[in-house]
DRENVEX-432216 format. One record per atom (N, C-alpha, C, O, CB): x, y, z. Coordinates in steps of 0.05 Angstrom, whole numbers, plus 5000, padded with zeros to 4 digits. Atoms other than C-alpha are relative to their C-alpha. Glycine has a CB too. Layout:
<recs>
XYZ ...
</recs>
This chain:
<recs>
499149754996 487539605386 502949995000 503950194990 498950125024 497149975005 494739465390 500349974973 501650154963 501749815014 499450035025 494439165320 499650204983 501050244964 498849824991 500449785014 490839805297 502750214998 503650294977 497650115014 497849784985 496540275330 502449904978 503450084966 501049935042 497850125014 501939845288 499150074974 500350274966 500549695005 500449915024 498939905221 499750284997 500850384977 498149894991 499949724999 497340635236 503050074993 503550224974 498950125029 497649924996 504940695250 501549924974 503250094967 501149885026 499650195022 506740275192 499750154976 501450214960 498049765000 501849765025 502440725143 501550245000 502350344979 496550115009 499149744999 505241345170 503450014992 504550214982 499250095030 497150085003 512641085164 500250004964 501550164951 500749655017 500450075031 510940835087 499550284988 500850344968 497149784993 500849785006 507841535081 501950224997 501750414981 498350055015 497749794988 513741925105 500950154971 500550394965 503049815017 498349895024 517542025040 498050224980 498650434969 501149714978 501449845027 511542264996 498650225017 497450405006 497449804979 500949694990 509342755051 502850185002 502750425006 498349985034 498249755004 515943075046 500450044977 501750254974 502550005012 500449945028 515443064975 498650145001 499350374996 499449864983 501149695003 509843474979 499750235014 498150415008 498249994996 498949764989 512543925029 501950114984 501750364981 501049965026 498049935012 518843964987 498850124977 500050334971 501949794996 501149865025 514644174924 499050345009 499750554997 497149794988 500949724992 510844784967 502150175001 502150384987 498850015025 498049864996 517345014992 501850044975 502750264968 501349875022 498549885028 521044994929 498550174977 499850324962 501149754984 501549815015 515345334891 500250335013 500450545001 496849885001 499949724983 515445894947 502850164997 503050414997 499549935033 497549855002 523445974941 500550114969 501850314963 502549815010 499249945027 523245934862 498250324999 499250524987 498749714975 501649755007 517946514863 501550235014 502250415000 496749985008 498849804988 521046954910 503650035002 504750235011 498749975025 497449915008 528546854894 499850094972 501250294969 502249775003 500049915020 527146984825 499150314998 500250484983 498749834987 501149675001 523247654837 501850125031 500850255049 495450045003 498349874974 529147814891 499250285006 498150345027 503150014995 500149744992 528748514887 496550145010 496150355023 501350164974 502749964995 520648514893 499949885029 498149935044 498049874979 501150124974 521748114954 501650135015 500750155038 500249695004 497949884985 527748474981 498550235011 498750285035 502750084984 501649744995 522949144981 498449935021 498450065042 498250114975 501950024983 517748825014 501649975027 501350135045 498249794993 498750024971 522448535073 500950265012 500650335036 502449815001 499149714983 525549225083 497850165007 498450355022 501850214984 501549904992 519549475090 498849935029 498050095046 498750014983 500750174975 517548975146 502550155025 501950265046 500749594992 498749874981 523749205178 500250235013 500450305037 501349984997 499549654992 524549915174 497250105008 497450335017 501250234970 502249864994 516950065189 498649845014 498149615007 498750094980 501650174976 512949875256 497749964987 497049724988 499450165031 502450155010 506349865217 500149814985 497849734979 498650134989 499850235019 508549315173 501949765017 502549545007 501750124968 498250174992 512848965220 499249715008 500949565016 501150115019 501350235001 507948355225 501249804976 501249564975 497150064997 499550135028 510348165158 502249815005 502649624990 500750224976 497150174989 516947865193 499549705009 501149515009 501450155030 500450314992 512847255219 498149914979 497249684980 498749945033 502450165019 507747145160 501649764992 500349554997 498750194969 499550215011 512346655129 500849725018 500749495009 501750094984 499850264983 514046205192 497049995012 496749795026 502750025025 502750104994 506546245209 498849854975 497049704981 498150255008 501050095024 504946005140 501649714998 500249514995 500550234975 498550234988 510445455151 498949845015 499149595013 501950075013 501350174964 507045205214 497249914992 496249694998 499550275034 502750175015 500645115178 499649844983 497549704983 498650104991 499750215022 502544725120 501449825016 501349615003 501550094973 498950234989 506444275169 497249895017 496349665016 502950085020 502250064983 500544285215 498149764985 497149574998 498450285007 502050125014 496543975158 501249814983 499949744964 498450184986 499250155015 501343525130 499049734999 499649574981 502150015003 501950314999 497042875150 497950044980 498049874961 498349925031 502149935020 491443115110 501350024971 500349854956 498550295010 498749905021 495443365050 500249714985 499049654964 502950165006 499150315022 498542575032 497349824997 497649594991 502949745019 502050065012 491042435022 499150054985 497649874978 499050015006 500649915017 489842824973 500149894976 501849714976 500750155001 499550075026 488942694896 502050164987 501350384978 497750004985 498149845009 494742964872 501349994971 503249854965 501749975016 499649965030 494943184795 500350224986 498350364990 498449914987 499149815016 497443684751 497550114992 495949964982 501749924979 502349865012 492044184735 500550254978 500750494984 498550105024 498749775026 493844554663 498850305005 500150515007 498749904964 501049745008 488645084663 501350205023 501250445016 496550014998 499349864977 491645384733 502550214985 502850454992 501049755028 497649815012 498145634684 498650234987 499950444986 501949844977 501149755008 493246114654 499950205022 501050415018 497349964988 499749844979 492046424725 502850115005 503150365006 499049875022 497349964996 499946394737 501150204981 502750374987 501549754998 498949795018 500646764668 498650305007 499850505000 499349914969 501249744996 495947324690 502150145025 503450345024 496449965010 498449854983 499447404756 503050144988 503850364995 500449815022 497149915000 506547464726 499650254985 500850464990 502249784986 500349745013 503547944673 499350265017 500250485010 497949964981 500649784983 500848394726 502250065019 502350295028 497449965014 497149934991 507748334762 502150174983 504150304990 501349755004 498549855016 510248614703 499550264994 501350424987 500049894980 501249764999 505849174700 500450145020 500650385015 497849994998 499149864977 507349374770 503150044995 503850265002 499349835027 497449875000 514649404755 500050194974 501950344972 502649785000 499249825022 513849774692 498750245008 499650444998 499249904970 500549744991 509550324729 501050055026 499750205040 497450054999 498550034978 514150234786 497150035029 496850195048 503050294998 502150014973 507750064836 500449745015 499349525011 496650014991 499250204980 510449674886 498349805012 498749565013 500950125021 501850184984 504749424921 498849784974 498349554979 497350215017 501350185018 501849144852 502149774997 501249544995 499150164971 498250195011 508548774837 500749835026 502049625022 502650144985 500750184978 507948484911 498149785001 498449545003 499350135017 502250215001 501848204910 499849884977 498849664981 497550085006 499550215027 502547914835 501549855013 500449645018 501650104971 498050234991 509247584867 498649725019 499049485017 502450175021 501350144978 504847304925 498049764983 497749534988 498150235023 502350155011 499647044877 500649764979 499549564970 498350204985 497850245020 504846694834 499649705017 498849495006 504450115002 499550244986 505646184892 497149824994 497149624980 500750075034 502650184999 498145914899 499849854969 499749604965 496850225007 500350065024 497845914823 501349824986 500449704966 500150174991 498050205014 503945514807 499849745020 500949545012 503350154998 501250274987 501444984861 498249904993 498249664986 499550005022 501950155016 495244914838 500749844974 500049604973 498250184993 498950055023 498444814769 501449705003 501249514987 502050244992 497450244999 503844274798 498049765014 498049535007 503450115026 501250214978 498943934855 497149974992 496149765000 500150125033 502650045004 491844014829 498150155013 499250285030 499649795004 501749824984 485244374856 500049825027 500549955047 496950084987 500850104969 484143894917 502950135017 502550305034 499649565002 497349884988 491644084941 499650365003 500250505023 502949914974 500849654996 489244884925 498150075023 498250285036 498250134970 502249974987 483244764965 501049925029 499950075046 497649854988 499050134974 486844375029 502150255007 502750275031 501549654995 498549874992 491644945025 499250315001 500950505001 502049934986 501049755010 486845535016 500650265022 501250495017 496749964993 499449784971 487845925088 503150044999 503950284999 499149855036 497049934993 495945845092 500750144969 502350334968 502249685010 499249775022 496446125018 498550224995 499450374978 500149904976 501749804996 490846615029 502150235022 502550465017 496949875014 499049864975 495046825098 502950114988 504150285001 500449775028 497049935008 501846915058 499450364986 500950564985 501449724969 500849665009 497947575028 501350255025 502650455020 495750044999 499149844978 499447905097 502650045003 503650155023 499149915021 497249924996 506547935080 500350224981 502550324979 502149774993 499149775020 505348505025 499450235021 497650205037 498150024968 500149834982 505949115063 497950244985 498550444972 503050085008 502549835009 498749425046 498250095017 497749995038 498449874984 501149894982 494549905069 499750315008 497850435018 500949885016 500049754998 497550575067 498050224992 497850455000 501850034992 501949775011 492150885028 497850055017 496550255012 498949944973 502349954975 486950865089 501250265011 499550415021 499749735027 498849774975 491351405126 498050205001 496650235021 503150164995 501849844996 487151945105 497649955007 496750095025 499950094985 502550124987 481151635116 500049975033 498550085049 499649704989 499750054972 483651385181 499950195019 498250215036 501949915003 499949654999 485852085197 498150125011 498050215034 499950144976 502749854998 479352385188 498549855020 497849975040 498450024972 502450144976 474851875230 501450025025 500150025047 499149654996 498549944964 480451955289 499450315003 498350405023 504349955004 501049674996 479552725277 496850045008 496050165027 500450194969 502949994995 472152665274 498749925024 496550005030 498949884983 501450174978 471152225338 501350175022 499850235041 500649645002 498249934981 476552565379 499050285004 499050365027 502949974992 501249644996 473653335369 497249895012 496549945035 499450254961 502950034991 466453075375 500149885024 497949945034 498349834982 499850134972 468052685443 500650235023 499450265044 502449774999 499049794987 472153255467 497850195003 497250265026 502350114987 502449844995 466353695454 497749945018 496850085036 499050044976 502050044970 461153325494 501049925021 499349815036 497849824999 499049964978 466053275549 499750355012 500850415033 502849894996 499749724994 464654085552 502450135000 502950295018 499150065021 498149885003 470854275524 500050134981 499450004961 501749905001 501149835030 470154845470 503149874978 505249804986 500050505005 498250145023 474254595404 499950194976 497650264970 498849694990 499349875020 476554995347 501449874976 503949884975 501350165010 498250255016 478154485286 501150164969 499650324957 497649674992 499549935027 481854645220 501149744986 503549694986 502250254999 498450235010 482753985184 500549755020 498749635033 502850114992 497550154981 487753565224 500150115024 500249985045 502950024989 498749824973 489254115273 497350075014 495550165000 502150334989 501449884984 484454275331 501150155020 503150065031 498549875008 499249854979 485354775380 497850055023 495550135021 500850264988 502049964974 482854745458 501950305015 503950435007 500149625025 499549824986 483655255509 503649995012 505250175016 497749985020 497350104986 490254905539 502149954976 504549934981 499549695018 498350025019 493354815475 499049844966 496849764960 502249855015 501350075028 493454565398 500749694996 502749615008 501450194973 499450255007 493553845375 498749914972 496549964964 499349825022 500450125024 493853495312 500049744991 501949604999 501350094989 499650285001 492252815284 502349984970 502350104948 496449814996 497750075020 498352545246 499949714992 498449575005 502950065013 499450245018 499951935204 499949775026 498349585025 503450034980 499950174976 501651555275 497449945019 496849755033 502050125016 502750004988 494951755301 497749824986 495749724997 499150295000 502750185020 490651375247 499449775010 497149695008 500649924967 500850244991 491350725281 499749814976 497649674973 497450035016 499750125026 492950405215 501749655014 500849425010 502450264976 498550224997 498849925248 498049865022 497949615023 503250075009 501950214979 493549735307 497949824978 497649584982 497750235026 502050095017 488349575252 500849764987 499649554989 499250204982 498850205008 492849175212 500649755011 499749535003 501750064995 499450264978 495948735269 498049845002 498049604999 500650085029 502850084983 488948685295 499049754978 498849514984 497150335002 501050175022 486348365225 501749775001 501049545006 500250124971 498150255009 492147965211 499949755026 499949515022 503750144994 499850224977 492147605282 497149935007 496949715018 501750115027 502450055000 484547625286 499649774977 499049554986 498550264996 500250195022 484247215215 501249745014 499749555017 501650114971 498050204993 489646755245 497949775019 497249545014 502950175019 502150084984 484846655307 497649874996 497149675009 499550165009 502350035007 478646585278 500449674981 499049474983 499050274984 499550375014 481545925231 500549885021 498849725028 502749904976 500150274978 484145565291 498549955016 498449735026 501849965016 502650034977 478545675339 497649984984 496449794993 499450295022 502950065002 472145685302 500349824970 502249814954 497850325000 499850215032 469845155242 497650144984 497350104960 499249565005 502349935024 463445525215 500750304994 501450485009 496449965012 499549715000 464146105181 499150205002 500450404994 500550074988 502149804986 458746525207 502250135022 503050365021 496849825016 498549954977 463346495275 502450104982 502650344987 500449725023 498049885009 469646645230 499450284993 500550475005 501149864979 500849735010 466347215194 499350245024 499850485024 497549944981 500849814975 463647505259 502750105016 503350345018 498049815024 497849974985 469847465300 502150184983 503850304997 501049725009 498349945018 473947735237 498750355000 500150554998 499949784969 501249715002 468848385236 500850165030 501050405033 496549984995 499749934973 470248425312 502950165001 503450385011 499849725019 496949925001 478048475299 500350224979 502750294976 501949744992 499949735020 476749075245 498650165018 499850375017 498449984968 502249764983 471349495296 501750045023 501950285028 496549885011 498750004976 475749355361 502250224996 502350435009 501149725007 497949734995 481949725338 499750234993 500950415004 502449984990 500749765001 478850255307 498850295021 499250535023 498649924985 501449934975 474550415365 502450075024 502550285038 497849725010 497849964976 480750325413 501550204994 502450355012 501949785005 498449745001 484550825377 498250255001 499150445013 501850014972 501749754989 478651355378 500250055030 500350285039 496949954993 500449964975 478451265447 502950095006 503250315015 498749755015 497449864990 486451305458 500750274990 502550405001 502249854994 498749795002 487151875425 497150265011 497250515008 501650004967 501649754984 480952265462 501149945026 500850115044 496350005000 499049954967 484352035527 502150145001 502650325017 500849755018 497849775003 490252315504 500250275002 502050405013 500850014981 500349685005 487852995487 498650095026 499450305034 498050094972 500849974979 483652985550 502149995021 502450165038 498049845003 497150044973 489852775597 501850264996 502550405015 502749684994 499049765000 493253335561 498650275009 499950465016 500850024977 501049774992 488453855577 499550045027 499350275035 498050044988 500850064973 487053625646 502050055016 501750145038 499149755005 497450004985 494353615667 501450304988 503750374991 502149674992 498049755010 496054265634 502049934983 504150044987 501450135022 498650145022 499353845572 502649945019 504750035010 500550204968 497950114988 504253545627 501049704994 503149584993 499450025025 500150275007 501452875611 499849914969 499950094952 497949915014 500350105025 500552425549 501250184974 499950274955 496949954998 498949885025 505452765503 503149884997 504249845018 500050345003 497850105005 511752515479 500649725000 499249594985 501350125013 501050274993 513651785506 497549945011 496149755002 501549915016 502850064989 507451815550 498149924978 496749724979 498950275015 502850045023 502951875484 500749724990 498749584989 500050264968 499850255012 506051225454 500149725018 499949495008 502350024984 500650224984 505850795516 497149985006 496249755009 501450015025 502950044995 498350975530 499349884975 497649704976 498350265008 501350145017 497350785466 500349684992 498349554984 500450154980 500050224998 499950135463 499549815021 499049575017 501449974993 501150194981 498449895528 496950005003 495749835016 501350065026 502549965000 491850125519 498649804981 496649674988 499550284993 500850175028 490849735450 500449755011 498649585009 501950054970 498850264993 495049145482 496949885023 495849665023 503850075018 502150154980 489449085540 497649994991 496049855003 499750115027 502150045013 483849195491 499649744983 497649604986 499950204987 499550285011 486048585445 499949815018 498649625010 502549964987 500550214979 486348165507 497949925006 497249685006 500750065021 502650024992 480048285527 498749864977 497549654981 498750275007 500950065026 478048175454 500549694994 498649564984 501550194979 498950275002 481247505450 498249815027 496649635023 503750035005 501350064980 478947315514 496949875004 496149665013 500250215009 503150075012 471447375495 500249804980 498549624982 498550254986 500950165021 472747015432 500349655013 499249465005 502250094970 499650324992 475046365471 497449915010 497149675015 502349945024 502150114978 468146355507 498549824977 497149624983 497750285019 501550195025 465546055430 501449884986 500949874962 498550134979 497750045013 471345765412 498349704993 496249625003 503250025019 501550245021 469745085365 502749764998 502449534990 499050174961 498250195007 476544765363 500249805020 501249595012 502550114995 499650164979 476444415429 496949744998 496849595017 500250235030 502650115010 469544035403 501549685001 503849634996 498750154965 498750285002 470743295408 499249894973 496849894965 498949795025 501550115028 470642955337 502349795000 504449815013 499550254967 498350285005 474042305318 501650054980 500650124959 498449744992 498149945016 479842385285 500549804974 501149564977 502350025018 499550245027 480442065209 502149925000 504050045010 499850074971 497650155003 485241565192 501050214973 499750394961 499649624994 498449865024 490141835137 499549784981 500349554985 503350075005 500150215021 488141475076 502249994979 503950174980 497550044985 498050045024 492541245012 500150174989 498050244977 499749824983 500249805021 495141804976 499549894975 500249664971 502150154999 500450065031 492841814898 501750114989 501550354990 497650084988 498349865015 498541944857 499549874966 501049904947 503149965014 500350135024 495041544799 500350194975 501750144956 497449865001 499349815031 494742144747 503350034993 504349994970 498850365004 497249955002 501942294759 501049774988 502049814965 501450065025 499450315011 503641544744 499049914977 500049734963 499049815016 501350065028 499541504688 501150194981 500750124957 496750035000 500049765022 501742144651 502550165009 502350415011 496950205001 497449844993 509242334672 500450174985 501350374995 502449885001 499449815006 509942714618 498550295001 499350525001 500649934984 501449774997 504643114624 500450095022 499550325023 497649994995 499249844976 506643294691 502050144997 502050365006 500449875020 498149925012 512743404663 499650304989 500650524996 500549814980 500449715017 510443944618 499050165010 499550395001 498750014979 500749754984 506644314668 501750075014 502050325013 498049985016 497649864987 512644374712 502250154981 503250364988 501549785014 499049785020 516344634653 498750254994 500050454992 500149894976 501549775005 511045114640 499650175026 499450415026 497449934987 500149824971 510545334713 503250114998 503250364999 499149775035 496949954996 518445434713 499350284969 499450514978 502849614994 500249825022 517345874642 498750205010 499650425011 499049914977 502549764991 511446264667 501050155024 499750355029 496849855011 498949934980 515546434725 501550254997 501350475008 501449805007 497649915001 521446644697 499950224980 501550414980 501949794994 499549825025 519447014631 499750265009 501450435003 498149954976 501049694994 516047644659 502350215006 502250444999 497950005026 498449794994 522447924689 501450014979 500350214970 501449995022 498549925025 526947964626 498350154984 499550324972 501149774984 502049895019 520548204587 500150285016 500850485003 496849834998 500249784992 519848744638 502850184997 502750424994 499149975026 498049864996 527148914639 501050094969 502650274966 501949835018 499949935025 527048924560 498250294996 499150474982 499049744982 502149815003 520849434564 501550235012 501650424996 497249935014 498249844977 525149864618 502450154986 503250364995 501349785025 497549885009 531050004575 500250325005 498550484997 500249924970 499549745000 534250674594 500250094973 501249984954 502250065014 499549895032 533051204537 502650184998 503350385009 497250204988 497349775004 539251444512 500150314994 497850404994 501549914977 500049745007 540752154494 500050195021 499750115044 498050054985 499649794975 541552844535 497849955016 495749855009 500250334993 501449924984 539052974599 497450224990 497950424976 501850105019 501549805006 532253334590 501150315014 502950365030 497249905010 499649734983 531754094606 497550165000 496050154981 502350194989 502949864999 525954514626 500850364993 502850435005 498449935037 500149785015 525755214594 498450225023 496050225022 498449944969 501549774983 523755804649 497850124987 498350174963 501950235007 502949855013 516456124631 500950234998 502650285015 497250005016 499849755008 516956814602 496450085016 494549935020 500650024959 501949894993 511757284631 497449984981 497749994957 500850245003 502549995021 504257244602 497950165012 497150105035 498749714991 501849844992 499357774607 500950235025 502450415021 497849835007 500049874979 499458084674 502049845022 502749945044 497150045008 499250144983 503057554705 503349954996 504249774981 498349794999 497049975004 511057684711 501949815016 501649775040 500750275008 498250214980 516157194737 501750265020 502350475009 502949744977 498349884980 520157544803 501849775009 501549525009 498250145026 497250084989 526957384832 498949845034 499549615041 502350355004 500150044970 524557334908 497949795001 496149784985 499350265019 501850234990 521156734940 497950115025 498850235045 502249745011 502049884981 514456924981 499649885019 498349995037 497850044992 500250124977 514956395026 501749755002 503149694982 497349955005 497850164992 518855815061 499049734988 500749554988 500750025034 501550235003 514555265039 500849894971 500450044952 496950075004 499150135024 517354794982 499349744996 499349585014 502550014999 501450274996 514654194959 502849814994 504649874979 497049944975 498050115008 519353624963 499749814980 497649754970 501149935019 500350185024 521353124912 502949845003 504649905019 499550204967 497850144996 526652594900 501749964974 500949794958 499249775011 497750025019 532252624852 498450024973 498649824959 501849715003 501450015034 528352774783 502550074979 504750144987 497150264994 498149995020 532152844718 500750304997 503150364993 498949874975 499949805002 530253624716 497750105021 495749975028 500150074974 502449864990 526554164756 499750294991 501450374976 499949985030 500249805004 524354804750 498450195026 496150115031 499049994977 501349924983 522555314808 499450274988 501250374976 501149975024 500249725008 519355994791 497550105020 495849975031 499350044966 502549844987 514956554823 499250194984 500650294966 500550145025 500649845020 510656974792 497950205018 496850145039 498849834972 502249704987 506357674811 498650104980 499350104957 501650295012 502449915015 500357944786 499250195021 497950105040 497649774990 500649774979 499558654827 500549845025 502649715025 496750155000 499650144971 499058334899 499749714997 500249575017 497850105023 500550295000 497457624875 502949944996 504450094983 497949874978 497150095007 504157194877 498949635007 497649535025 503050185027 501050244998 503356464860 503549874990 504650004973 496849934978 498350125008 509755974854 499349744983 497349594987 501449995019 499950315009 510855374811 502449885003 504649995006 499249954972 498250244996 514454734818 500049774976 498049634971 499249855027 501250215026 515254274757 503349775008 505649845005 499750244953 498350225001 519453624770 499949824975 497749724969 499449865023 500750125024 520753264707 501949715007 504249705016 500850204970 497950285001 523152494707 499849874976 497749884963 499549765022 499450225021 526151984655 501749815010 503549835027 501250114975 498650314991 528351284661 499550045032 501250135047 504049934990 500950034969 524851234729 501049775009 501149574995 497050015007 499450264977 526950754782 499050045031 498550265041 503549955003 500549954968 525350624858 501450295013 500250425031 501649725018 498149754990 530351224874 498650244984 499150464992 503749964992 500849805014 526751644825 497950004979 498149934956 501950084991 502950105014 519651624802 498450185003 498650295025 498749755010 501249764998 514652154790 497649925021 497250065041 499050114971 502250104977 508651734830 500549905015 501549695008 498249884998 498750154979 510151534895 497249925018 497049745035 502650205018 502150164980 503051484926 497750274994 498050454977 501449955042 502149825009 496451894927 499950265011 498150435006 497749905004 499849704984 498652484969 502850164979 503350404979 501249955043 497749925018 504852554918 501850175020 502250095043 499050194972 499249824989 508753174936 499150185017 500550345029 500650064989 500949844979 503753504977 500249995025 498250025038 498250014998 499750034980 507253415036 501750195014 503250304998 500649805000 498949775001 510253935081 503249955004 504249745011 498650195022 496750115007 517953995072 501349995032 503649935037 502250294976 498250064972 519153975151 497150045017 494950125008 503350295009 502050044977 514953875224 498750244999 496250244999 501149945030 501849784998 513154565223 498050064989 496450224998 500850174997 502049905013 508754545168 498249795004 499149565003 500550084973 501850204997 502154175182 498050014974 497050234966 498650035029 502249965019 497453985126 497349915015 497149725030 500449834973 503450004988 489654075147 498349964981 496049934989 498850295013 501850125014 486453885085 501649864973 503949924967 497650214993 499050095027 487653515020 497549844988 496249675001 502849815001 502250085008 482453344972 500050044965 500950264957 497850165018 500249875024 481253344892 498050094991 495750004993 500549894985 502549875014 477753854852 500449994974 502649954964 499450275006 500349945034 475653944779 501950334993 501650535007 495650054991 498849655010 479854604747 499149994967 498549794954 504650075004 499749985029 479354874677 501450194996 501050415005 497950034986 497749815008 485155164647 500050064971 502150124959 502849875008 500749835029 482155394577 499949744981 498549744960 502950264989 500550285013 482854644551 498149825008 495849895016 502249855002 501050184988 480654004570 500350065030 502450145040 500949774991 499850024968 478653994645 500949835009 500349634994 497950005015 498750204985 482453544689 499950085029 498950285037 502849964991 500349984969 483153464764 503350065015 505450015004 498449685013 497149944982 488853694820 499349905027 497049905038 501050355002 500050064966 490353464889 499950305008 501250464995 503249815015 499849704990 489254134925 499749915031 498249755042 497350244989 499450094969 492154164998 500750305016 501750495004 503249745002 499049744991 493154715046 501849955032 501349815052 497050235003 497550094975 499054725098 499550215013 498250395002 503649974994 500049774978 499455195162 502850025014 504049825021 497749965024 497649964985 505255455194 499750135023 497450165029 501850144988 500649794981 506255885254 499950234988 498250384997 501950035022 499749755010 507856475209 498549974968 498150194957 503350075000 500750015027 505256275141 498049804998 497649645016 502349944984 501950194995 499255875112 500050014961 499650214948 496850105026 500150045029 499655615036 497549804987 496649614999 502849894995 502150155014 494455334986 501749894977 503150054963 497450184991 498250135020 497854814938 498349814977 496449704988 502249825017 501150125023 495154474872 502849784990 505249834991 499050254977 497850155004 498753874850 499149784975 497349634982 500949845030 500650225013 498053404786 502349924983 504450044978 497650034985 498050075017 501452974740 499650004971 497450024961 500849775007 498849985031 504352964666 500249754987 502349704974 502950124997 498850275016 504052284639 499449934979 497149874974 499649795009 500550045018 505152134576 498050144983 496250044969 500049825003 501149805014 502752784550 497150015013 495550175003 500249954969 503249964983 496052724596 499650085024 501149975041 498549785004 499849894971 494353074656 497849855017 495549805008 499650355002 501950164979 491252704721 500950115031 503150205036 500449624999 498849964966 491752824799 500349705013 501749655033 497550205024 500350214990 490152124806 502049815004 503049774982 498449914989 497450135000 495951664829 500149784983 502249744970 500749925024 499950205008 493151044804 499449984974 499649764963 498849875012 500850045027 490951274735 502650104986 503150074962 497250174992 497349905013 497851594728 501949815001 503949864987 501350255012 498650194995 501150984748 498649784973 500249614964 499849925033 501650175020 495850604693 501350124971 502349994952 496350065003 498049885024 498851114642 502649954992 503349914969 500450235003 496850075005 506150994652 500349734989 502049684971 501850015028 499750265007 505150254644 499549954973 500949824958 498549845014 501450025030 500950314581 502350094987 502849934970 496950184993 498349805016 506750814552 502349824995 503649824973 500950295016 497450155004 512350304569 499149724978 500849624962 501249895036 500350265007 508449684543 499350124970 499249924954 497749815019 500349935026 507050104474 503350084988 503950144965 497850264998 497349955012 515050214476 501250285001 503550364996 499949924972 499149704995 514550964491 501450065020 502149905038 498250165003 497549894972 519051364538 497750045019 495350105016 502450374996 501749954977 517051394609 500050315012 499550355036 501149815023 499749714990 517852194614 497150005011 495149885005 500650264974 501849934978 513652444666 500750235021 502950265031 499649775015 499549764981 512753074711 497850045021 495549965019 500350274984 501849924986 509953334765 499650305010 501650395020 500249855018 500549775000 507154014774 498950115018 496550055018 499250054984 500549894979 506354414834 499650294996 501450434989 501849935018 499749775001 503055054836 498750145034 496850035045 498450094972 500449904972 502355454907 499550355006 500650514990 502849905016 500549724995 500156164936 499049915026 498049715035 497950174980 501049934971 499256445006 497250044998 496050124978 501450265013 502149944993 493156475037 499950135023 500449995043 498649834999 500249784976 492357075086 497649975021 497649975045 499650294986 502850054973 485256975118 498349804985 498849674965 497550335009 501850205004 479056575116 498550124968 497549974951 497749965029 501249935024 476557045058 501850034977 501150154956 498650225004 498350025028 482356945011 499549804979 499849564984 502949965005 501050235019 480156584949 502849874981 503049904957 497350154976 498150095004 486356244940 500349894974 502149944958 500449885017 500250125021 483455754890 500150144978 501350054959 498349875000 500749855023 481456324842 501750084994 501750174972 498550175000 497649775011 487856644838 502149744986 503649784967 502050245035 498250225013 491555934823 498849944967 500149914947 499649685020 501250095024 486155784770 500350264982 499650204959 496949895005 499449785020 487756504734 502250014996 503050124976 499450235005 496950055011 494956334738 500049774977 501749804960 502149885028 499950275010 493555644703 499050094971 500050054949 498149765018 500449955033 489455924650 501750224987 501750224962 497050104994 498249775018 494156514629 502549794999 503849874980 500750385017 497450105000 500456024637 499849744983 501849684970 501249965029 500050265009 498155334611 500649974973 501449744968 497649895005 498450065021 500155394542 503150015002 504549864989 499150174981 497549984999 506755634562 501249735014 502749595001 500650255013 499850264986 507655054612 499949744979 501749584975 497449985023 499650305022 506054504560 501649984984 502649764979 498149944982 497949895022 510654844510 502849855013 504249685001 500350404998 497950074986 515954754567 500349695002 502749624998 499850135024 500850314994 514053984579 500849884975 503149794974 496749925007 499450005029 513953874505 502949974992 504049784981 499050254988 497549955012 520554114494 501749885016 503949835004 500750264996 498350184982 523753754552 499449684988 501349534987 499050055037 500550305013 521053074522 501250064970 501849864958 496249905001 498249975029 524153264458 499449804974 497449784959 503349935007 500450295015 525552634419 499249835009 498649644995 501549894991 501250284987 523352194469 497849954984 496350134977 499150015033 502350115009 518451714435 497849865019 495749775010 500849834980 
</recs>
């Protein structure tokens, strides 16, 4: 026994340089990818720091490093040989990163940047190393701030459950979208009530827990399902308890700081119970005989040093080529700034100087804007056009699925948002329809994008059209159009009024957009 321990100790010392070499390759690959795409990584890290929902990203890299270090003895027993076909996957990840940069789609750029790491490691170290590092490399994707697209869906679920539970409790409720009224006061489901931060944190921690605690895929998947379901149900119960506490205490409790304290304390208790239950079926403590480390196999590398060097050079090229290519395709367009000509009156719709509402669609530093109000008898419609050229992170037309349809301040509440099809007399297209309420006002707004001469309300389609335009060498000229009108009561057909206005003014609006584009190619 003593002799065997001495042999194992000698083998461990002999293998240590190779062990460190493998860990060094992994670390170097990570640093090269993230450092070369520094702006993408910086945007990702800034989101971790300033947004509580994605603060978990701060610990993803340390956990990744620990997971790799934890399995270092197993890694050196693998057959290490370059795998050139992985270069195709690396090229695809780099190309997708470039598309994300061209279309200013931050999430796509960040996912593609992280995907370069496993692709590069597979090319350098081979498929066996990729399989051995599968979970740590997959865990890296939790660093990407992702999931905001689920906010409307999660808010809808929270509102449905809360209103239903309150009604079952015998309290009458009148609901308008995300806003609902009780005899004791009004409540609304906002982004902080969606439970997204709970869900993302639970999924990340639950995934790590399942990997470390269970061995069978069935138990891992089952616990992951629990990690998804528990925060959703816990958030619904949290919202219900807060509303009921407020109602029963005449709104003295469950407001302000208490609202947040009850939320995090309640969620923490639920998560602790979930993990306590999970330990009852843990498999990581089962008695198993540890396998002796085998002699590492570098035969392929020793037999074909030129082959390995060629793969390494190809990895460096495929990591580095996309950034200058994206910069070349995104060269700012020279020439005068675009100008939007005001629309003249058409038929019964005539412009008027006075604004009929305090609601305004927010936007961020476009190249040109146009704001006009029109009247047709008693009917009033406002039009806002934000025009963009040479777009950047500080000035881009498409920022998200909801786009400009957000309230200008906290007094305005958005109670509904959905896509609807409209017919402006030419090719039908869709718009995002949203309704906002204010203590003194109510507004219905339509929003859509004009990208590369095409209309769409879908943010993802708009991003794809923008990327395609840049790949063709065309300009990135884009516009966001918002029409809005007051809705005086439930019988007021605001959508018909907006449709009538759009049919009358669509030709003049398109002429204005094409005129602003001018000589842009």
